[in-house]
N, C-alpha and C positions, 0 to 999 in steps of 0.2 A: 368313382375313380378320382384321383387327385388331379387338380389343374394347377399349372404353374403360375407364378406371379401373384400369389396371395399369402399374406401373413396375418396372423391373429396375435394380439397383445393383450395380456390380462395382468392385473395387479397395480395399475396406475390410474391416474385421472388428471385432468387439467385443473378443475376447480378443487378446492379443499386443500389437501396436503401438497404443497408446491414442491416438496422433495420428490414425491411420486410423479409430479408433473415434469420435473427435470429429467427423471429417468425415462419417462414415457416419451417426452419430446426428443431427447437424445437418441433413443432407440428408433423412433420414426425417421429421424434425419439420417441415421446410419443405414437403415434399411433402404431408404430412397437413394442414398449415394451408391448403393450396389445396383439397384434396379429402379430406375426413375418411374417406370410404369406400373410398379407393384401396387396391388390393391391391399389396403390395410384395414382390418377390423379391430376396433378398440372396445374392450369389455371394461366398463367403468361403473362405479356406483352412482354416477351422476350423468346418465346418457344424454338427457335433454339439455342440461346445463352445459356440458362439455361440447355438444354439437353446436349450440348457439355461440359459445365462445370461440370455437375453432373456425367456424364458417368455411370449412374445407370440404368440398363435395367429393374429394378422393378418399376421404376417411368415412368409414361406417362405424357408428356408435351403437353398442348394445349394452343392456343392463347386466351388471355383475353383482347385484345385491344377492344375499343368500337365497331368497325365495326364487329368484330367476335361475340361479345355479342349480337348485333342486329340480326345477322344471327341465333344464337342459340335460341333467343327468338321466331323468326318467325317459326323456325322448331319445337320448343317445343309447340307453340300454335297450330300448325297443328296436332302434335301427340295427344295433349290433346283433340282437337275437334274430331278426329277420334276415340279415345277411348271412348269419351262420346257417340258416335254414335254406339258403340258396336264393333269397330275394335280392333285389337291388334298389332299395328305397333311397331317394335323394332328398334329404332334409332341406328345408328352406329357412330363411331368416337367420337368427343368431346361430343356431346349430349348423345350418348350411354353410355359414361363413367359416366356422371352425372346421367343418368336414372338408372343405375345399382348400384348406391352407397348406402351404409347404411346411409351416411350423407354427406352434403356439409358443409365444415368448412370454414367460412369467417374469415380470419386473417387480414383484412384491419385495419389500425391503427386508422382511424377516418372516420365515415360515418354519413350521415343524420345530418348535422350540419350547423347552421347559419354561413354565410360568405363563404359557399362552395356550393352555388346554382349551379355553373357550373358543379359540380361533381354529382348532384342529379340523372340525368339519368343513369350514370354509377353505382351509389349505388343501384339503382333499378334493373338494368339489371344483376348485379352480383347474385341477389337472385331469380328473377322471373322465369327464365327457370327451375331451380331446383324445385321450388314450383309447377310449372305446371306439372312436372314429378312426383310429390308426394314424392320427396326426402326431408327428414328432413333437415332444415337449422339451423346450430348452429353458432352464431356469437361469436367467442372467444374474449378474453379481448380486448376492444377497446373503444375509446371515441365516444360519440354521443351527439347531442344537442349542444346548446339550440335549441328550435323549435319555435322561435318567427316568423320566416318567414312563411307565410301561406302555400306556396307550399311545403316547407320542412316538416312542421307540418302535412299537409294532407298526404303526401307520407309516412312519418314515421308511422302515425296512421294506414295506410293500411298494410304496409309490416312488420313492426317490431313485431306486435302481432302474425303474422303468422310464425315467427321463432320458432323452437322447444325450443330454449334457447338462451338468450343473456347474455353475461358477461360484466359487466360495469367496465371500467378501471378508477376507481376513484369515489369519493363521489358525485361530481357534475353530472357526467354522470348517476350514479345510481338515483339521485334525478330527473334529467330530464326525465328519462325513466319511473319512477314511476308516475310523474306528467302527462306524456303522456297517462297513463292508463294501463301500463304493471303491472301485478300482481307480488307478491313475488315469485310465482312459475315460472314466465316467465323470470325474470331477477335476476341475482346474481352478487354481487361485486367480482372482481378477479383482482389482479395486472397483469401487462403485462406478456405475455408468455415468453418473453426473460429473465425474472428473473430466469428461470429454464434452460437457455442455458448452454451447456457444449461444449468445443472445439471439442470433438469427434463427435458432431452433424454436423459439417461443411461438406458440400457436394462438395466443389470445391477445386481446387489446382490452385493458382494464384500467380505469382511473388514470389515464395517461396525463391529463392536465394536472391533477394533484401531484403525481409523481414528478413531473417536470418542475413544478413549483418547489417541491422539497429539494430536488437536486440543485436547482439554482441557488437556493438558500445555503445548502451545504457547500457549494463551490465558493460562495462569497465568504463564508466563515473560514474555510481552509485558506483562501487567499489572504485573509487577515491574520493568519497564523494560528487559528484555533485548532487544537487536536480534535479529531472526530472519533467517537466511540459508537459503533452500531450494536444494538442489543436486540436479540431475537428470543423472547420468552417462549415458554411452552405451556399450553393449557394442561397437557398431560403431566408435566412435572409439577405444575401448580396443584393438581388433584392428588398426585402421589405425595407431595409434601404435606398436604393437609392431613392425609391418612397417617403420616409419620409425625404429626404435630410439629412440623417445621414451617416457619413463616417465610415462604419462598419470596414473596414480595418484599419483605423486610431485608432479605439477603441482597436483592437487586438494588433496592433503594439505598441501603447502607453502603453498598459498593460505590454508587454514584456520589453519595454525600461525603464519603471519606476519600474520594479520589484526590490525590495530591497535585493534580493539574487544574488550577482554578479557572482556566479559560476553556477547559474541555467541553465540547458540545456532545450531547447524547441524542441519537435517533433510535426510536423504539419501533420496530416493524414486525409484522407477522410473517412467519415462514409457512404457516397453514392458515387459510382464511376462507370463511364462508360468510361474506357480508350479508347482513340482515337476517342471518339465521341465529336462533337462540340455542341451538344445539352446540355442545362443547366439542364434540368429536371433530378433529381436523380443523379447529377454529381457534387460533391463538388470539384473535381479536378480543375474545372474552377475557383472556388473561391480561391483555394490554389495558382494557377498560378498567378492570379492577386495580391494576397497578397504578394507573393514572389517578383513580379516585383516592387511593391511599396516599399517593404522592402529594396531591393537593391539600390533604389534611396534615401531612407531617413534614414536608420539605419546605425550606425557606424560599421565598419568592425569587431571589436572584438565581437559585439553582433551577427552579421550575422554568424560568425563562431560557435556560440552556438545554431544554429537552424538547425534541420534536416527536410528536406522537402520530403514528400512522395506523389509524383504526378503520381500515377499509381494505378491500381486496387488492393484493399486490401480486402480479404474475412473476414468472421466473426471470424475465428480462428486468423487471423492476427491482427484484431482490438483487440481481447482479449489479444494477446501477448503484444501489445503496451500499452494498458490501465493498465494491471496488473503490469507493471514496473514503472508506474507513481507515483510520490508523490502527485500530484494534477492533476486533469483533468479539462480542460476548454472546454465547448462545447456549440454549438447552435443546436445540433441534439438530439432529444428525446431519441433515442435508444443508442447513445453514452453515454448519461447520465445513461441509464439503465445499460449499461456495467460497468460504474464506480461505481454505487450503488451496483450492484451485487457483484463486486469484493472488495467492501468497500474501494474504493479510494476516498478521499475527492474531491468533485465535485463542480465546479462553472458553473452556467448556464447563458447564454445570449440568451434568447429566447422570447417567447410570449405565452399568453394563460394560462389557469389554469392547463393544463396537467403536466407541469414541476413542478409547485408548489406543487401539490398534491403528486407526487412521492417523491420529496425532503423532504416534511414534515415528511414522514414516517421515515426519517433518521436524523431528527432534523437539516436539512440543509437549511431551508427556507430562512435564512438570506443571502444565497449565490445564490439566484435566482434574475436575473435582466432582466427586459423587454428591448429589444434592443433599444426601443425608448427613454429609460431613461438611457442608458448605458454611458452617459457622466460622470457619477460618476467615481472617481479615482479607477478603478478596479485594478491598480497595487498595491495599498495599501491593497486591499482585498486579492489579490493573495499572497502578502508577508506575511500577517497574517495567511493565510491558510498553507503556507509552514512552517511557524514557529510552528504551532500547528497541523501539519498533523498527527503525531503519536496519539495524543489524539482524534482527529476526527475519525481516522481509528478505534481505539479501541471502540469508542461509536457506530460506524456503525456495528461492528461485533456483538454487542448485539441485533441489530434490524433486520438484514437481514433474519434471520430464519423465523420470523413472515411474512415478505413480501413474501418470497418464498412459505410458506404454503398457503398464500392467492392465489398465482398463481396456486398452485396445485389443487385448487377447480375445475377449469374448466376441468382439465384432469381426475380428479376423476369422474366427470359427463360423460366425454367421454368414460372412461373405461366401465361404466355401459351401455352406448349406444351401444358400439361395441361388448360387450360380450352378450348382449341381444338386438339385433337390432330389431326395430319395424317391425311388420308384415304388410307392406303396399302392396297393389296391384297396 
């Protein structure tokens, strides 16, 4: 039987992708605002690391790596079969936390989408064990689709209609889900959860002395009148660019070198970081290290002296501190972009796909979105123009951010209703 006051969250982590951390931390804060005594189980690919960073006894951390999800599925299938035959098994551990929850909240950024066939089994296994347990699944704001691939379309048609609610992060995702057959009662549009992030939501303490020193330096530079440009590179875009024979590092360095503001200071920070890990997944530190190495070989010394490199773990509060000080943000990471937009910092995107464009359009910034495959354009000129007009852009963004945040609030209003009146499942 279901017990009240328990929520499971999957699809995010504290360590690694800090965009995922922003979504996870915002969701935890919103859940706690509804029910302060709620027990929260977090399924993460880094359970030990996240538990050590959070140091919060009210949070339970469980493994969400593929091998663990396969184990949960097998266990859930066995429990489901026994219950169908009249038994009443009570699973323990990770599956027990899922079985006893009022809802499983999926905060994954993108699921069931063309071009991501390799992730399809993972997308399914994040949902299926909870569904077998009878736990309502709510997919908080995320991208999905398109569904042209027959396997992805088949799986999406089976699993997405079985979710209690899906929140579409953008007009195209909403259209894809409606075309798939989801009704207006099954899917609602909502902007990304991180638009409601607040620094107080941050669950970890990481490299705070180093961060404070960087912020003090940036404050001194701004007080002296130096424009500040924050740059968030992406190891994923770096790898994609290499496959397309595009020199991503040269694009970024050329932008800095050609910037028409000779006093501009650049701070390069990771939006995904796994300090001391050699693995590139969710680890922009690797991209920054390579960018710095190339900069030291090719950039003049006066420009090098105007670059601050952050090659260590930076949590969501730290990213917020850096971005809010910037006059312009340049990013290839979706959630670094979200931080810039939430803080009304003029933002330039070098990315791919419709997800960036949809978010930037809400702030009248679509002209500052560039596909990395077409980034040979003189971005230094674009950056110079943005610095020149940063105040006007900022003022315009201030008039728009409220509507965007109200859209994000829709998913948590739904969640409040679900938690205050949890469904009576057996």
